[in-house]
Residue, then its C-alpha position, 0 to 999 in steps of 0.5 A: m500499500a503506497e504511503p501518502k505524500v506530505g500534505e496528503m491523507i488516505l481515508y478508510d471507512y474503518i479498520r477492524p481489530p483482530l479481536l474485540d475487547g472481551e474474555y476469551r478461551l484458547r484450546v491447544d490440541t496436539e496430534v502425535t504419531i509414533g510410527s503408524n500408531d496415533q498417540p493421543l495427548d490431552g488438550q489444554d485450555f488457556f483463558f486471556d482478556v483483551e482489554g482496552p479503554r471502556f469507562a475512561l480514556a487516557p489523555s495520551e490516547v487523544a491526538g488532537v481536537f477541533p475546534p481547539r480546546n478553549g478556542h474562540g473563533s468562527f467555527d460555524s462552518a465545520l463539524p467538531h471532531i476528535a482524532l484518536g491515536r489508536r486506529t482501531l479504538p472505535w471499533e474495539r467494542a460492540l455497540g450492542d447485540a442488535y447491531t452486529a456487522g459481517s466480516d465484509e460490512t462496516p461495523f458499528p462504532w461504540l463511541a459518539l461525539v456529542l456537541l452540547e451547549t454549555d448550559e445544556c449539560t452538566i459534567k459529573p466527575n467520578i461517580a458510580l457506573t450504577d448512577v450513570v446507566p439504567t439497570a437494564v443497561f448495567q445488566r447488558l454491560g456485564r455488571p462490572a463491579g466497582i467501576r467509577c467514571d465521569a458522566v455528562e448529564a443532559d435532558e433525556q429528550l434532547l439526547r434522543d434528538i441530537l444523538p446519531m442513529p447506529e447507521e449514522l455513527q458508521l458514517l461519522t467515524h473513519v480512519r485517516r493515514v498521513n505521512i509520518d514526516d508531515r509535522e502539521l498533520a502527524a502528531g508526535d511520534s505516531d504511526g500516521f494512522f488516526a481514528v476520527v470521530m465527528s459530531n453530527r451537530v453544527p455549532q451556531n455563532g455566539v454560543t459556548y459549547t462543550c464537546c463530549l466523547v461518550s460511550v454508547e455501548e448498549r445505550t439502545d435506550l437513547l439512540p434514535t432508530t429513525d431520523v424523524v424528530t418528534v414534534h410535541g404537538d397535536d400528534i401526542f395529545l390525542d384523547p383525554e385521559f386521567a391517571e392519578v399519581a399518589v405523591a410526589s415521591s412516586l417520581s423516584p430519582s433514577a439514572l434518567g432523573t425520574s422513573i417515568t418514561a419520556a412520553d409520560a414526562d411530556r404530559i405530567v401536570r400537577y393540579e391544585s385547587d388554585a391555579v398553577p402556572v405551567k411553563n410551555f413553549l407558548g409562555n406562562v398560562s394558568l390552569p383553573d379547575a375547568v379548562r375551556e378551549g373552544d367548545e370543549e371543557v375538561e373537568v379536573t379533580k381538585n384532590v389529585g396530586f398529579a395527572i397524566e392528561a392529554s386534553s385539547f388545551a395542551k395540543k399547542a404546547r409541550q407540558e413539562v413535568i412540575v411539582g408545585g412550582a418547580f419544574l422536573h426535566p427528565k435527565a439522562r447520563l452518558v459515560l464521559l471519556h473526554s470533553w473540551t469546550f470552545t466558543c463560536e464567535g467572530d465574523g470569519t476565519f483567520r484566513q478570511l479576515m486577513q484577506q479582508l484586511d484593508v492595510g490602508m486603514i493602518g496609516d503611515v508610520d512615523p519616519a522617525n520610527k519606521l523600520a528598514v525591512t528587507d524584501t525577505g521580511h528581515i529587520k535589524l535588532e540591537v542585541i547583546d551577546r553572551l560576552g556583554a558586547p552589543e551587536q546587530s542581528w537579523y530577525r523576521g517573524p512568520l508572516v512574510s510578503q513572499p513565499l520562502t523555503r523552509d530551513p532544511l537543517g532541522p530538527y534542533h535540540s537547542a536554540d543555538q543550533a538554529r543560529r545562523v550567519v548571513a554570508e552577504t553581511g556577516a550578521e547573525n540571523v536569530s529568526y529560527a532560534s527565536a522561534f525554537e525558544v518560543g516553541r520550547l516555552l509553549a511546550a513546556a507550558d503544555a501539561r500533556l507534553a510533560q506526560e508524553l515525555m515521561r512516557w517516552r523516557r520510561g519506554a526508552y529505559r525499559s528497552s535499554a534494560r531489556q537489551t541489557y538482559i538479552d546481552q547477558l543471557q547471550i553471554d552466560m547461557r550462550l544463547t544464539a537464537i536471539t537476533s532482535a530486541l523485539d524477539p520473545v526472549a522466553l520463547r527463543y530461549s526454550v527453542d535454543v535449549l531444545d536445539k541443543i538437546a536435539a543435537g545430542v550430548g556425550p555419554l554419561a560416566d555413571p548413569f545409575g550412580i553405582d560407582l559412587v555407592l561402591d566408593s562408600p567406606l562401608l562397602q570396602p571389604d579391607l576396611v570392614a575386615k579390619a574393623f570387625g576383626l575378620e579373618s580375611r578380605e574374602a570373608a569381609a567381601r562374603l559378609l557384604g555380599s560383594d560379587a561380580v554383579f556390582s564390581e563389573p561394568v553393567d551391560q545395557v540390554e535391550p528390553n524384551a517383551p514382558l514376562l507374563t507366564l511361568d514358562d517365560v520366566l523359566n526360559d529366561a536364562r539370564g534371569m535364572q542365572v541371576l536367581n541361582t547367584a543370589r540363592t548361592r550367595a544367601i546360603e553362603n552368608a547363612e554359613i558364615n553367620i551360624q558357623a555350621p555346615v548346611d545341607e541343601g536338604g535341611i539343617g545338620 
């Protein structure tokens, strides 16, 4: 696959991960054949987990956002979006059991970027997951225990209206690939791939917004299934009906704000004997005991604490939930992974403003203070060098009157490396050195950069330490299979050891350890005869039971068929010889111990 050029990008609909996040079982079965016979071996199961971000997202996973964090500008012509460093992150989890795609189909992402006005939402940090999602969703998520996360809370009906449908999530998420040498498009030390999640809501001028990257995993209770926006009007309130609700406590708090459905929330109005001001889209109205509209009159029971009504007087406006004089809005919460704010204001982009700039309105510069500017945009500056002597240097800013070539000698590690001497004048050019120092100070003020530098240093230390261990293993263990620092050391070590075993080793000098036993002082006939005052060495040898079986080398005999019958035992000549030798040795030992002759037929 061709790599994009600098300034270009390649777009992909998606990049599917090899495995989705979850729990897996790996079974290993080995088939072994010895000769022509199969030798079955028991299989073995291994269990492992594939884990990725689910209820929290590390800041290092975010490569960039647009509009910029805390930015102010004319952003009403672009969709907000966020770039993630992991190319497969939006598709590493399933959206839900009802939304699965085949191997050749576009998968459904589990991430969504929601654009909310600042006063439309509330960020709730570090709360229990059970307080964020409904019970049914918590069950579908697998009931994870002890999970705390950030959440964004907003009006439930608003979320239903602005959240994208599952099919729209597929279109709002894609992957971009850029050239890794492109400093403007490639963020840091990335591999050039970025997963991009876009919002489906366009900012309006003069409003401050909060962009929220949320998890919609198993949130089928909020995701719309149609692009038809519900209009709260005549199609809702059709037939009058009344339902008595006991007390206000029946509207128990929950993850949605109340225990009622969104449809019922639009129709619940509290009535008392006196008129209660009810807020709707037409303004504030008073509801008497009998409400008349046209020729229709609806009687309202005075003692009912709440009523779910659908009378004709509410056909023109959406009635909100009220208890006494307080309005209750059904709320919904989503797991918040990342958020930032910006303000949409201004009359155009920076490029548009610069193109519309009337330089004639700036006026003329005082000739006494006018700077001598070269055709390349450089001016002379009076500076003090490190020795304290005054000198003149050339400097220019980033805005010039004509295109210039970039400095090809970077990157630099210090500002001094960017200092140049102009050959024509002999004066020093500090333009790039000044730009380097300004960039260094801006980078030092970025908290995320400090985290990335620390992560890079730790990674470099681990790599260096691992290489040191590998070098030491190669010296001490004489490993020859490790050729790269990326190789799995344990696996390569096992392969190297097996190679050495398969190559064969020299014969063992004493495979059964008999020589060590015979060298024991208690088995030396001379020492035993001297210690026990025996007549001769032969007497001590007979006492110890020593014979040619232990004093001569042992010949390795190929194993024969097992002896299963008495005839097989009697036909084993070598075995019978061993038995006769043992029988003779036992009789001789008995004669020595009782100091009397023994006849084979009995005791004399």
